[in-house]
TORVEXDREN-258338 format. One record per residue: y, x, z of N, C-alpha, C in turn; residue number from 1. Coordinates in nm, 3 decimals, m for minus. Layout:
% TORVEXDREN-258338
       ny       nx       nz      cay      cax      caz       cy       cx       cz  resi
        Y        X        Z        Y        X        Z        Y        X        Z   NUM
...
***
This chain:
% TORVEXDREN-258338
       ny       nx       nz      cay      cax      caz       cy       cx       cz  resi
    8.945   10.832   10.097    9.044   10.701   10.061    8.940   10.612    9.976     1
    8.996   10.501   10.025    8.919   10.380    9.961    8.988   10.339    9.826     2
    8.905   10.282    9.743    8.960   10.217    9.629    9.018   10.080    9.627     3
    9.107   10.061    9.529    9.169    9.942    9.526    9.271    9.893    9.605     4
    9.336    9.798    9.592    9.432    9.761    9.688    9.390    9.711    9.840     5
    9.277    9.660    9.847    9.198    9.633    9.971    9.181    9.769   10.046     6
    9.109    9.863    9.991    9.099    9.991   10.035    9.205   10.079   10.097     7
    9.323   10.062    9.982    9.433   10.121   10.039    9.498   10.071   10.180     8
    9.499    9.963   10.157    9.555    9.854   10.298    9.474    9.928   10.411     9
    9.331    9.921   10.406    9.254    9.952   10.506    9.288   10.099   10.548    10
    9.316   10.187   10.460    9.359   10.347   10.462    9.482   10.318   10.553    11
    9.542   10.230   10.505    9.692   10.257   10.551    9.720   10.191   10.687    12
    9.648   10.110   10.733    9.615   10.057   10.867    9.572   10.144   10.942    13
    9.472   10.212   10.927    9.405   10.321   10.992    9.498   10.432   11.028    14
    9.597   10.466   10.946    9.664   10.581   10.960    9.795   10.536   11.031    15
    9.838   10.416   11.027    9.959   10.361   11.076    9.975   10.427   11.225    16
   10.096   10.454   11.267   10.114   10.499   11.404   10.240   10.392   11.456    17
   10.281   10.360   11.600   10.375   10.295   11.622   10.321   10.149   11.679    18
   10.431   10.070   11.682   10.409    9.922   11.739   10.395    9.838   11.638    19
   10.458    9.859   11.514   10.456    9.758   11.405   10.413    9.818   11.278    20
   10.357    9.743   11.200   10.330    9.754   11.047   10.383    9.661   10.967    21
   10.473    9.718   10.862   10.557    9.629   10.760   10.482    9.634   10.619    22
   10.428    9.521   10.574   10.369    9.540   10.455   10.455    9.463   10.351    23
   10.495    9.522   10.242   10.574    9.476   10.136   10.522    9.494   10.011    24
   10.522    9.392    9.904   10.487    9.443    9.770   10.559    9.516    9.717    25
   10.497    9.587    9.615   10.606    9.661    9.525   10.706    9.625    9.420    26
   10.689    9.512    9.413   10.744    9.421    9.304   10.873    9.368    9.370    27
   10.883    9.390    9.509   11.006    9.346    9.595   11.004    9.198    9.610    28
   10.896    9.146    9.608   10.861    9.009    9.636   10.950    8.961    9.758    29
   10.943    9.060    9.872   11.034    9.041    9.981   11.154    9.102    9.976    30
   11.275    9.045    9.983   11.394    9.124    9.981   11.391    9.222   10.084    31
   11.438    9.359   10.081   11.474    9.455   10.148   11.528    9.423   10.270    32
   11.642    9.361   10.225   11.730    9.314   10.322   11.687    9.243   10.438    33
   11.570    9.177   10.426   11.505    9.103   10.541   11.430    9.158   10.619    34
   11.393    9.301   10.603   11.322    9.385   10.695   11.390    9.411   10.840    35
   11.515    9.401   10.840   11.578    9.413   10.979   11.566    9.290   11.050    36
   11.539    9.181   11.007   11.519    9.051   11.082   11.369    9.041   11.085    37
   11.299    9.070   11.005   11.132    9.098   11.027   11.116    9.177   11.166    38
   11.177    9.292   11.160   11.153    9.367   11.291   11.217    9.336   11.418    39
   11.329    9.246   11.404   11.372    9.209   11.534   11.295    9.118   11.557    40
   11.235    9.031   11.482   11.136    8.903   11.522   11.024    8.971   11.587    41
   10.974    9.096   11.537   10.863    9.159   11.591   10.865    9.204   11.735    42
   10.992    9.266   11.753   11.036    9.320   11.891   11.041    9.195   11.965    43
   11.070    9.104   11.952   11.073    8.993   12.050   10.942    8.939   12.064    44
   10.833    9.013   12.034   10.694    8.979   12.104   10.604    8.916   11.994    45
   10.651    8.893   11.881   10.563    8.802   11.797   10.426    8.884   11.742    46
   10.304    8.850   11.742   10.203    8.924   11.694   10.204    8.937   11.555    47
   10.262    8.793   11.450   10.275    8.829   11.314   10.399    8.769   11.299    48
   10.464    8.832   11.185   10.605    8.781   11.141   10.578    8.776   10.972    49
   10.618    8.656   10.932   10.601    8.659   10.782   10.723    8.603   10.718    50
   10.734    8.647   10.594   10.875    8.610   10.504   10.809    8.515   10.401    51
   10.863    8.421   10.355   10.833    8.337   10.203   10.965    8.300   10.154    52
   10.940    8.319   10.025   11.059    8.271    9.932   11.044    8.103    9.900    53
   10.934    8.072    9.954   10.914    7.906    9.921   10.967    7.823   10.019    54
   11.044    7.853   10.137   11.087    7.772   10.227   11.240    7.777   10.226    55
   11.297    7.678   10.245   11.435    7.686   10.297   11.538    7.665   10.164    56
   11.611    7.747   10.163   11.688    7.787   10.053   11.616    7.907    9.941    57
   11.491    7.970    9.989   11.455    8.055    9.894   11.428    8.006    9.757    58
   11.422    8.081    9.679   11.435    8.076    9.499   11.335    8.184    9.479    59
   11.254    8.172    9.336   11.204    8.265    9.263   11.207    8.238    9.128    60
   11.297    8.291    9.055   11.344    8.261    8.929   11.264    8.332    8.825    61
   11.199    8.277    8.716   11.123    8.355    8.655   10.970    8.333    8.643    62
   10.912    8.245    8.764   10.772    8.236    8.801   10.696    8.183    8.696    63
   10.593    8.240    8.659   10.495    8.189    8.545   10.447    8.036    8.602    64
   10.482    7.935    8.523   10.428    7.812    8.523   10.262    7.802    8.587    65
   10.194    7.876    8.508   10.054    7.883    8.532   10.026    7.919    8.691    66
   10.098    8.024    8.758   10.092    8.056    8.890   10.122    7.944    8.980    67
   10.180    7.832    8.941   10.196    7.729    9.053   10.072    7.636    9.054    68
    9.986    7.632    8.964    9.835    7.557    8.962    9.764    7.620    9.036    69
***
């Protein structure tokens, strides 16, 4: 097993089986209820599907102002 987050991700991709891989931050940055929509988009043939809280009506409360910089 490789160290740190990057190593963990490399190991996870190497061990993954199936047609899709879902990456989610442990702080629930992506709403778990969006998983079914992400999977549906992937099943439609897209190579990469992503979610963002910064587009449309997405909001994030309590974001440290320094992180905006």
